[in-house]
N, C-alpha and C positions, 0 to 999 in steps of 0.2 A: 235493461232490467237489473244491475247491479247498483245502479245510481239510484234506482226507485228502493232497493232492499236496503241502502244504506240510508236513505230519508227516513224508513221505518225504523231502523234500529238508532238513529240519532235523535230523532223528534219524539216519536211514539214511544217505543219501548221503555227507554231511560226515563221519560218523562212520567209513564205510568208507574213504573216501579218506584220513582221517588215519590210519587203521591201516596203510594201505598205502606211504602216505608215510614212517610211521615205522618199518615194516620195512626200506626202501631204507638206511635209515641203520645205521652200525656199531651194534653194540649197547650199546657204551659210551656211546652220543650218545641213547639212546631216552629218550624222556621219558614214564617211566613213570605219573606222574600223568594226562597227557593220554590214555595207552593204556587206563588204566582207567576214567576218564570215557567214552572212546569205547564202550568193552564195555558200560557201564552204560546208555549212549544206545540201541545197538542193542537190548538185552534189553527196554528199554521200548516200541522200534517191534516188536519181534517179539509182544509182548504185543498191542500195538494191532491187529497184523494178523490175530493168531490171533482175536482178538475180533472183526473185521470179517470176516472172511474164513471163517469156520466156518459161517456161514448160507447155505442153500442158493438164496439168490436174488442180484440184483445186488448190487453193493457199496453202493450208494445207495437200495436199496428193493426192492420186489417185481418190477420189470421192469429188464430190461439197457438199460443206457444206453450213452452215447458212451463214458463215463469206464471202461466194463468193458473 
């Protein structure tokens, strides 16, 4: 559960926040490298989520737990 939580924190939350803050800047001040890297990291996380959430069981095994 903790590993998955860190994955969400490191790959999804930070990247989404980066894109949000970049979108607030004037377009001429956008950091394209940072934006592309954030999109890449979000893609990694979506693949991770898809592979873990497509199972009809709890996220950490056969039974639902607190993490679900």
